[in-house]
DRENGUNU-183804 format. One record per residue (C-alpha): z, x, y; residue number from 1. Coordinates in nm, 4 decimals. Layout:
% DRENGUNU-183804
<rec Z="Z" X="X" Y="Y" nr="NUM"/>
...
***
This chain:
% DRENGUNU-183804
<rec Z="15.5457" X="-7.0292" Y="6.8029" nr="1"/>
<rec Z="15.6174" X="-6.9481" Y="7.1375" nr="2"/>
<rec Z="15.4486" X="-6.6530" Y="7.2804" nr="3"/>
<rec Z="15.6629" X="-6.4276" Y="7.4744" nr="4"/>
<rec Z="15.5725" X="-6.5094" Y="7.8345" nr="5"/>
<rec Z="15.5156" X="-6.1289" Y="7.9231" nr="6"/>
<rec Z="15.2305" X="-6.1243" Y="7.6979" nr="7"/>
<rec Z="15.0416" X="-6.3784" Y="7.9375" nr="8"/>
<rec Z="14.7786" X="-6.2380" Y="8.1716" nr="9"/>
<rec Z="14.9039" X="-6.0735" Y="8.4296" nr="10"/>
<rec Z="15.2714" X="-6.0743" Y="8.3612" nr="11"/>
<rec Z="15.5695" X="-6.2204" Y="8.5609" nr="12"/>
<rec Z="15.6618" X="-6.2553" Y="8.9317" nr="13"/>
<rec Z="15.9623" X="-6.3541" Y="9.1071" nr="14"/>
<rec Z="16.0174" X="-6.6573" Y="9.3425" nr="15"/>
<rec Z="16.3369" X="-6.5912" Y="9.5112" nr="16"/>
<rec Z="16.5340" X="-6.5864" Y="9.1960" nr="17"/>
<rec Z="16.3324" X="-6.7227" Y="8.9516" nr="18"/>
<rec Z="16.1069" X="-6.5352" Y="8.7470" nr="19"/>
<rec Z="15.7718" X="-6.6883" Y="8.6491" nr="20"/>
<rec Z="15.4651" X="-6.6013" Y="8.4490" nr="21"/>
<rec Z="15.1840" X="-6.5433" Y="8.6721" nr="22"/>
<rec Z="14.9645" X="-6.7377" Y="8.4650" nr="23"/>
<rec Z="15.0763" X="-7.1062" Y="8.5291" nr="24"/>
<rec Z="14.9603" X="-7.4348" Y="8.4964" nr="25"/>
<rec Z="14.8622" X="-7.7139" Y="8.7273" nr="26"/>
<rec Z="14.9148" X="-8.0768" Y="8.6076" nr="27"/>
<rec Z="14.7162" X="-8.2572" Y="8.8484" nr="28"/>
<rec Z="14.4194" X="-8.3539" Y="8.6004" nr="29"/>
<rec Z="14.6790" X="-8.5185" Y="8.3868" nr="30"/>
<rec Z="14.6331" X="-8.8173" Y="8.5574" nr="31"/>
<rec Z="14.3601" X="-9.0731" Y="8.5430" nr="32"/>
<rec Z="14.0143" X="-9.0296" Y="8.7412" nr="33"/>
<rec Z="14.0104" X="-8.9022" Y="9.0867" nr="34"/>
<rec Z="14.4134" X="-8.8460" Y="9.0317" nr="35"/>
<rec Z="14.5189" X="-9.2004" Y="9.0164" nr="36"/>
<rec Z="14.6822" X="-9.3801" Y="8.7167" nr="37"/>
<rec Z="14.7292" X="-9.3013" Y="8.3900" nr="38"/>
<rec Z="14.5272" X="-9.0854" Y="8.1894" nr="39"/>
<rec Z="14.2715" X="-9.1990" Y="7.9332" nr="40"/>
<rec Z="14.4483" X="-9.0108" Y="7.6762" nr="41"/>
<rec Z="14.8226" X="-9.0284" Y="7.6975" nr="42"/>
<rec Z="14.8950" X="-8.8327" Y="7.4122" nr="43"/>
<rec Z="14.6833" X="-8.5358" Y="7.4822" nr="44"/>
<rec Z="14.8149" X="-8.4903" Y="7.8119" nr="45"/>
<rec Z="15.1686" X="-8.4792" Y="7.6639" nr="46"/>
<rec Z="15.0094" X="-8.2301" Y="7.3986" nr="47"/>
<rec Z="14.8726" X="-8.0031" Y="7.7131" nr="48"/>
<rec Z="15.2019" X="-7.9858" Y="7.8457" nr="49"/>
<rec Z="15.3913" X="-7.8783" Y="7.5400" nr="50"/>
<rec Z="15.1223" X="-7.6265" Y="7.4574" nr="51"/>
<rec Z="15.1702" X="-7.4942" Y="7.7959" nr="52"/>
<rec Z="15.5100" X="-7.4207" Y="7.7410" nr="53"/>
<rec Z="15.4300" X="-7.2893" Y="7.3687" nr="54"/>
<rec Z="15.2042" X="-7.0382" Y="7.5027" nr="55"/>
<rec Z="15.5128" X="-6.9267" Y="7.7111" nr="56"/>
<rec Z="15.3693" X="-7.0395" Y="8.0393" nr="57"/>
<rec Z="15.6999" X="-7.1056" Y="8.2537" nr="58"/>
<rec Z="15.5473" X="-7.2384" Y="8.5801" nr="59"/>
<rec Z="15.4044" X="-7.5692" Y="8.6226" nr="60"/>
<rec Z="15.2620" X="-7.7039" Y="8.9251" nr="61"/>
<rec Z="15.2783" X="-8.0731" Y="9.0070" nr="62"/>
<rec Z="15.3225" X="-8.3505" Y="9.3030" nr="63"/>
<rec Z="15.4702" X="-8.6722" Y="9.2607" nr="64"/>
<rec Z="15.1641" X="-8.8116" Y="9.4722" nr="65"/>
<rec Z="14.9531" X="-8.7063" Y="9.1440" nr="66"/>
<rec Z="14.9104" X="-9.0646" Y="8.9957" nr="67"/>
<rec Z="15.1243" X="-9.1377" Y="9.1810" nr="68"/>
<rec Z="15.4479" X="-9.0762" Y="8.9817" nr="69"/>
<rec Z="15.2302" X="-9.0117" Y="8.6662" nr="70"/>
<rec Z="15.2131" X="-8.6435" Y="8.6148" nr="71"/>
<rec Z="15.5761" X="-8.5909" Y="8.7000" nr="72"/>
<rec Z="15.6908" X="-8.8718" Y="8.4502" nr="73"/>
<rec Z="15.4644" X="-8.7028" Y="8.1674" nr="74"/>
<rec Z="15.6220" X="-8.3560" Y="8.2453" nr="75"/>
<rec Z="15.9677" X="-8.5190" Y="8.1792" nr="76"/>
<rec Z="15.8525" X="-8.6858" Y="7.8924" nr="77"/>
<rec Z="15.6835" X="-8.3897" Y="7.7027" nr="78"/>
<rec Z="15.9210" X="-8.0908" Y="7.8203" nr="79"/>
<rec Z="16.3132" X="-8.2633" Y="7.9335" nr="80"/>
<rec Z="16.5329" X="-8.1137" Y="7.8789" nr="81"/>
<rec Z="16.3859" X="-7.7822" Y="8.0182" nr="82"/>
<rec Z="16.4433" X="-7.4560" Y="7.8762" nr="83"/>
<rec Z="16.6248" X="-7.2490" Y="8.1464" nr="84"/>
<rec Z="16.2992" X="-7.0414" Y="8.1885" nr="85"/>
<rec Z="16.0713" X="-7.3327" Y="8.2619" nr="86"/>
<rec Z="15.9913" X="-7.3852" Y="8.6484" nr="87"/>
<rec Z="15.8495" X="-7.6751" Y="8.8218" nr="88"/>
<rec Z="15.6741" X="-7.6414" Y="9.1525" nr="89"/>
<rec Z="15.6086" X="-7.9660" Y="9.3263" nr="90"/>
<rec Z="15.4598" X="-8.1036" Y="9.6894" nr="91"/>
<rec Z="15.5598" X="-8.3363" Y="9.9311" nr="92"/>
<rec Z="15.3807" X="-8.4060" Y="10.2573" nr="93"/>
<rec Z="15.1107" X="-8.6443" Y="10.1363" nr="94"/>
<rec Z="15.1033" X="-8.9639" Y="9.9549" nr="95"/>
<rec Z="14.8250" X="-9.1856" Y="9.8176" nr="96"/>
<rec Z="14.6338" X="-9.5065" Y="9.9559" nr="97"/>
<rec Z="14.4731" X="-9.7876" Y="9.7741" nr="98"/>
<rec Z="14.1231" X="-9.6395" Y="9.8391" nr="99"/>
<rec Z="14.2588" X="-9.2404" Y="9.6335" nr="100"/>
<rec Z="14.3127" X="-9.1087" Y="9.9802" nr="101"/>
<rec Z="14.6032" X="-8.8586" Y="10.0384" nr="102"/>
<rec Z="14.7357" X="-8.9878" Y="10.3924" nr="103"/>
<rec Z="15.0059" X="-8.7630" Y="10.5421" nr="104"/>
<rec Z="15.3787" X="-8.8059" Y="10.5026" nr="105"/>
<rec Z="15.5569" X="-8.6061" Y="10.6630" nr="106"/>
<rec Z="15.7919" X="-8.8019" Y="10.8627" nr="107"/>
<rec Z="16.1841" X="-8.6940" Y="10.7878" nr="108"/>
<rec Z="16.2252" X="-9.0156" Y="10.5924" nr="109"/>
<rec Z="15.9381" X="-9.0003" Y="10.4155" nr="110"/>
<rec Z="15.9694" X="-8.6404" Y="10.2732" nr="111"/>
<rec Z="16.3415" X="-8.7554" Y="10.2140" nr="112"/>
<rec Z="16.2104" X="-9.0086" Y="9.9767" nr="113"/>
<rec Z="15.9745" X="-8.7986" Y="9.8376" nr="114"/>
<rec Z="16.2005" X="-8.5313" Y="9.7491" nr="115"/>
<rec Z="16.4053" X="-8.7844" Y="9.6124" nr="116"/>
<rec Z="16.1019" X="-8.9471" Y="9.3952" nr="117"/>
<rec Z="16.0573" X="-8.5976" Y="9.2688" nr="118"/>
<rec Z="16.3970" X="-8.5506" Y="9.1563" nr="119"/>
<rec Z="16.4126" X="-8.9088" Y="8.9631" nr="120"/>
<rec Z="16.0866" X="-8.8816" Y="8.7906" nr="121"/>
<rec Z="16.1439" X="-8.5026" Y="8.6510" nr="122"/>
<rec Z="16.4892" X="-8.5892" Y="8.5527" nr="123"/>
<rec Z="16.6390" X="-8.3034" Y="8.7847" nr="124"/>
<rec Z="16.9125" X="-8.2644" Y="8.9981" nr="125"/>
<rec Z="16.7718" X="-8.0049" Y="9.2010" nr="126"/>
<rec Z="16.3805" X="-7.8805" Y="9.2510" nr="127"/>
<rec Z="16.3070" X="-7.5041" Y="9.1910" nr="128"/>
<rec Z="16.0507" X="-7.5269" Y="9.4746" nr="129"/>
<rec Z="15.9091" X="-7.7664" Y="9.6953" nr="130"/>
<rec Z="15.6151" X="-7.6828" Y="9.9070" nr="131"/>
<rec Z="15.5532" X="-7.8487" Y="10.2104" nr="132"/>
<rec Z="15.1801" X="-7.9932" Y="10.2094" nr="133"/>
<rec Z="15.0445" X="-7.9732" Y="10.5748" nr="134"/>
<rec Z="14.6600" X="-8.0391" Y="10.7134" nr="135"/>
<rec Z="14.4577" X="-8.3081" Y="10.5579" nr="136"/>
<rec Z="14.2136" X="-8.3100" Y="10.2788" nr="137"/>
<rec Z="13.9742" X="-8.1184" Y="10.4639" nr="138"/>
<rec Z="14.1809" X="-7.8203" Y="10.4885" nr="139"/>
<rec Z="14.4593" X="-7.6542" Y="10.7093" nr="140"/>
<rec Z="14.5067" X="-7.8294" Y="11.0728" nr="141"/>
<rec Z="14.6701" X="-7.6149" Y="11.3089" nr="142"/>
<rec Z="14.9883" X="-7.7517" Y="11.4815" nr="143"/>
<rec Z="15.3927" X="-7.7133" Y="11.4107" nr="144"/>
<rec Z="15.5262" X="-7.7677" Y="11.1523" nr="145"/>
<rec Z="15.8891" X="-7.7329" Y="11.2630" nr="146"/>
<rec Z="16.0353" X="-8.0931" Y="11.2221" nr="147"/>
<rec Z="15.8809" X="-8.1493" Y="10.8543" nr="148"/>
<rec Z="16.0085" X="-7.7954" Y="10.7503" nr="149"/>
<rec Z="16.3463" X="-7.8234" Y="10.9142" nr="150"/>
<rec Z="16.3697" X="-8.1759" Y="10.7019" nr="151"/>
<rec Z="16.3132" X="-7.9880" Y="10.3445" nr="152"/>
<rec Z="16.5386" X="-7.6906" Y="10.4956" nr="153"/>
<rec Z="16.8073" X="-7.9410" Y="10.5638" nr="154"/>
<rec Z="16.7658" X="-8.1078" Y="10.1686" nr="155"/>
<rec Z="16.7822" X="-7.7252" Y="10.0688" nr="156"/>
<rec Z="17.1269" X="-7.6922" Y="10.2501" nr="157"/>
<rec Z="17.2382" X="-8.0004" Y="10.0395" nr="158"/>
<rec Z="17.1488" X="-7.8344" Y="9.7383" nr="159"/>
<rec Z="16.8378" X="-8.0780" Y="9.6419" nr="160"/>
<rec Z="16.5898" X="-7.8007" Y="9.6255" nr="161"/>
<rec Z="16.6310" X="-7.4066" Y="9.5589" nr="162"/>
<rec Z="16.3342" X="-7.2583" Y="9.7021" nr="163"/>
<rec Z="16.0663" X="-7.3541" Y="9.9646" nr="164"/>
<rec Z="15.6949" X="-7.2790" Y="10.0370" nr="165"/>
<rec Z="15.4002" X="-7.3998" Y="10.2370" nr="166"/>
<rec Z="15.0627" X="-7.5543" Y="10.1287" nr="167"/>
<rec Z="14.7182" X="-7.5953" Y="10.2789" nr="168"/>
<rec Z="14.8626" X="-7.3814" Y="10.5961" nr="169"/>
<rec Z="14.7357" X="-7.1808" Y="10.8838" nr="170"/>
<rec Z="14.8525" X="-6.8154" Y="10.8841" nr="171"/>
<rec Z="15.0300" X="-6.9286" Y="11.1995" nr="172"/>
<rec Z="15.2089" X="-7.2219" Y="11.0164" nr="173"/>
<rec Z="15.2978" X="-6.9583" Y="10.7335" nr="174"/>
<rec Z="15.4549" X="-6.7261" Y="11.0330" nr="175"/>
<rec Z="15.6593" X="-7.0151" Y="11.1884" nr="176"/>
<rec Z="15.7985" X="-7.1389" Y="10.8494" nr="177"/>
<rec Z="15.9248" X="-6.7988" Y="10.7480" nr="178"/>
<rec Z="16.0794" X="-6.8008" Y="11.1124" nr="179"/>
<rec Z="16.2791" X="-7.1024" Y="11.0032" nr="180"/>
<rec Z="16.3819" X="-7.0115" Y="10.6805" nr="181"/>
<rec Z="16.2606" X="-6.8111" Y="10.3782" nr="182"/>
<rec Z="15.9723" X="-6.9288" Y="10.1893" nr="183"/>
<rec Z="15.8586" X="-6.7684" Y="9.8322" nr="184"/>
<rec Z="15.5321" X="-6.9282" Y="9.8055" nr="185"/>
<rec Z="15.1839" X="-7.0259" Y="9.9986" nr="186"/>
<rec Z="14.9494" X="-7.2487" Y="9.8058" nr="187"/>
<rec Z="14.5964" X="-7.2524" Y="9.9680" nr="188"/>
<rec Z="14.2620" X="-7.2635" Y="9.8569" nr="189"/>
<rec Z="14.1209" X="-6.9232" Y="9.7952" nr="190"/>
<rec Z="13.8562" X="-6.7902" Y="9.5515" nr="191"/>
<rec Z="13.6113" X="-6.5484" Y="9.5094" nr="192"/>
<rec Z="13.3809" X="-6.7296" Y="9.7770" nr="193"/>
<rec Z="13.6417" X="-6.8203" Y="10.0136" nr="194"/>
<rec Z="13.8196" X="-6.5226" Y="10.1428" nr="195"/>
<rec Z="13.9923" X="-6.6434" Y="10.4702" nr="196"/>
<rec Z="14.3331" X="-6.5677" Y="10.3409" nr="197"/>
<rec Z="14.2591" X="-6.2125" Y="10.2364" nr="198"/>
<rec Z="14.4828" X="-6.0637" Y="10.5395" nr="199"/>
<rec Z="14.7340" X="-6.2952" Y="10.4538" nr="200"/>
<rec Z="14.7718" X="-6.2351" Y="10.1271" nr="201"/>
<rec Z="14.7997" X="-5.8665" Y="10.1528" nr="202"/>
<rec Z="15.0706" X="-5.9407" Y="10.4284" nr="203"/>
<rec Z="15.2551" X="-6.1625" Y="10.1921" nr="204"/>
<rec Z="15.2457" X="-5.9114" Y="9.9162" nr="205"/>
<rec Z="15.4323" X="-5.6632" Y="10.1204" nr="206"/>
<rec Z="15.6885" X="-5.9117" Y="10.1550" nr="207"/>
<rec Z="15.7428" X="-6.0198" Y="9.8240" nr="208"/>
<rec Z="15.6042" X="-6.3556" Y="9.9020" nr="209"/>
<rec Z="15.3732" X="-6.5681" Y="9.6153" nr="210"/>
<rec Z="15.0031" X="-6.6675" Y="9.7104" nr="211"/>
<rec Z="14.9142" X="-6.9557" Y="9.4713" nr="212"/>
<rec Z="14.5107" X="-7.0339" Y="9.5274" nr="213"/>
<rec Z="14.4167" X="-7.3811" Y="9.4167" nr="214"/>
<rec Z="14.0217" X="-7.4434" Y="9.3304" nr="215"/>
<rec Z="13.9491" X="-7.1395" Y="9.1506" nr="216"/>
<rec Z="13.5752" X="-7.2253" Y="9.1380" nr="217"/>
<rec Z="13.5560" X="-7.4884" Y="9.4518" nr="218"/>
<rec Z="13.2868" X="-7.4722" Y="9.7114" nr="219"/>
<rec Z="13.0551" X="-7.2137" Y="9.5929" nr="220"/>
<rec Z="12.6983" X="-7.2076" Y="9.7285" nr="221"/>
<rec Z="12.4209" X="-7.2250" Y="9.4632" nr="222"/>
<rec Z="12.3710" X="-6.8701" Y="9.5693" nr="223"/>
<rec Z="12.7350" X="-6.7625" Y="9.5148" nr="224"/>
<rec Z="12.7349" X="-6.9206" Y="9.1754" nr="225"/>
<rec Z="12.4197" X="-6.7736" Y="9.0573" nr="226"/>
<rec Z="12.5795" X="-6.4292" Y="9.1610" nr="227"/>
<rec Z="12.9160" X="-6.5198" Y="8.9578" nr="228"/>
<rec Z="12.7183" X="-6.6639" Y="8.6706" nr="229"/>
<rec Z="12.5130" X="-6.3317" Y="8.6280" nr="230"/>
<rec Z="12.8324" X="-6.1005" Y="8.5955" nr="231"/>
<rec Z="13.0029" X="-6.3579" Y="8.3603" nr="232"/>
<rec Z="12.6855" X="-6.3375" Y="8.1443" nr="233"/>
<rec Z="12.6721" X="-5.9645" Y="8.1425" nr="234"/>
<rec Z="13.0439" X="-5.9850" Y="8.0303" nr="235"/>
<rec Z="12.9792" X="-6.2458" Y="7.7552" nr="236"/>
<rec Z="13.2317" X="-6.4562" Y="7.9518" nr="237"/>
<rec Z="13.2454" X="-6.7972" Y="8.1070" nr="238"/>
<rec Z="13.2449" X="-6.8143" Y="8.5419" nr="239"/>
<rec Z="13.5951" X="-6.9342" Y="8.5202" nr="240"/>
<rec Z="13.7283" X="-6.6678" Y="8.3187" nr="241"/>
<rec Z="13.5462" X="-6.3797" Y="8.5515" nr="242"/>
<rec Z="13.6882" X="-6.6195" Y="8.8551" nr="243"/>
<rec Z="14.0670" X="-6.6317" Y="8.7180" nr="244"/>
<rec Z="14.0642" X="-6.2682" Y="8.6192" nr="245"/>
<rec Z="13.9309" X="-6.1448" Y="8.9608" nr="246"/>
<rec Z="14.2531" X="-6.3446" Y="9.1274" nr="247"/>
<rec Z="14.4928" X="-6.2069" Y="8.8788" nr="248"/>
<rec Z="14.3418" X="-5.8611" Y="8.9759" nr="249"/>
<rec Z="14.2828" X="-5.9150" Y="9.3396" nr="250"/>
<rec Z="14.6829" X="-5.8865" Y="9.4111" nr="251"/>
<rec Z="14.9987" X="-5.8867" Y="9.2463" nr="252"/>
<rec Z="15.1266" X="-6.1626" Y="9.4266" nr="253"/>
<rec Z="14.8888" X="-6.4012" Y="9.3216" nr="254"/>
<rec Z="14.9968" X="-6.6453" Y="9.0995" nr="255"/>
<rec Z="14.7337" X="-6.8713" Y="8.8765" nr="256"/>
<rec Z="14.7423" X="-7.2425" Y="8.8362" nr="257"/>
<rec Z="14.4259" X="-7.3838" Y="8.6656" nr="258"/>
<rec Z="14.4449" X="-7.7305" Y="8.5497" nr="259"/>
<rec Z="14.3275" X="-7.8926" Y="8.2493" nr="260"/>
<rec Z="14.3509" X="-8.1973" Y="8.0229" nr="261"/>
<rec Z="14.2358" X="-8.0203" Y="7.7124" nr="262"/>
<rec Z="14.4778" X="-7.7956" Y="7.4680" nr="263"/>
<rec Z="14.1430" X="-7.6022" Y="7.3984" nr="264"/>
<rec Z="14.0441" X="-7.5566" Y="7.7601" nr="265"/>
<rec Z="14.3971" X="-7.4256" Y="7.8470" nr="266"/>
<rec Z="14.3656" X="-7.1629" Y="7.5560" nr="267"/>
<rec Z="14.0435" X="-7.0597" Y="7.7029" nr="268"/>
<rec Z="14.2094" X="-7.0366" Y="8.0623" nr="269"/>
<rec Z="14.4712" X="-6.8065" Y="7.8974" nr="270"/>
<rec Z="14.2184" X="-6.5773" Y="7.7052" nr="271"/>
<rec Z="13.9837" X="-6.5715" Y="8.0213" nr="272"/>
<rec Z="14.2190" X="-6.4478" Y="8.2714" nr="273"/>
<rec Z="14.2936" X="-6.1343" Y="8.0961" nr="274"/>
<rec Z="13.9216" X="-6.0582" Y="8.0923" nr="275"/>
<rec Z="13.9352" X="-5.6837" Y="8.2140" nr="276"/>
<rec Z="13.7266" X="-5.6008" Y="8.4894" nr="277"/>
<rec Z="13.5740" X="-5.2421" Y="8.5741" nr="278"/>
<rec Z="13.5563" X="-5.1273" Y="8.9189" nr="279"/>
<rec Z="13.2009" X="-5.1774" Y="8.8907" nr="280"/>
<rec Z="13.2293" X="-5.5576" Y="8.8017" nr="281"/>
<rec Z="13.4962" X="-5.5880" Y="9.0865" nr="282"/>
<rec Z="13.2647" X="-5.4214" Y="9.3556" nr="283"/>
<rec Z="12.9799" X="-5.6821" Y="9.2614" nr="284"/>
<rec Z="13.2014" X="-5.9463" Y="9.2650" nr="285"/>
<rec Z="13.3230" X="-5.8530" Y="9.5864" nr="286"/>
<rec Z="13.0284" X="-5.9400" Y="9.7379" nr="287"/>
<rec Z="13.0055" X="-6.3096" Y="9.6981" nr="288"/>
<rec Z="13.2452" X="-6.3637" Y="9.9441" nr="289"/>
<rec Z="13.1461" X="-6.1383" Y="10.2069" nr="290"/>
***
């Protein structure tokens, strides 16, 4: 049974000429521990991807560095040939080392190889959206993205990429990217406790650019977690449900990509993101990140 995508929490958003559900799915957790190697339950991983598509989710976020190569190959096995409505967003700009680190890989040759590997492992001729991952594992790092982003623009002109975005970026890097070529999304860490991108989100909303937050429950202090848990308890909901619902209600250009390797958890996330929050709830939650 395929639920119409419009029935998912938040409805839809347009990435360039691509319509996606605001409630998407992040594939990172489908790889093994620490995003390395194959999953312990391969059939379960394939089932989650098929369930996401079956629920009407049309936005899947991935990267060929996950595994590496593991999640993209799972996506291909589970869902290829892809329906016209399904859009896969991937990232380039970081690779994996044997210690499980994420060293930058933003030289032109590295980016070209990453795009080629994404195309091969996903079984595509053109990637719908490619985000240039900047910074490092600790967060954004200031500096020009011109050379790296220009390489992706060149690949876009060749027809290998449809739309571009940036990830783990400063506001200045977002502005620099937009001065070089149009972008359709920005993917940064943002949640109730980490509100540093508030102004950027509002600016992007006015310009029709999506904002995709990762780590919806990441980096909370014990005090902040207690405040979130208190609201969730009052609403008879989980903290994750409240966090996802708040993000959807924060701004219409916010797209969610919560990840899970469990079909049950995926369904819980979908239901939770649709939790109605009153003005009083929102006011109380707003205090967490202030």
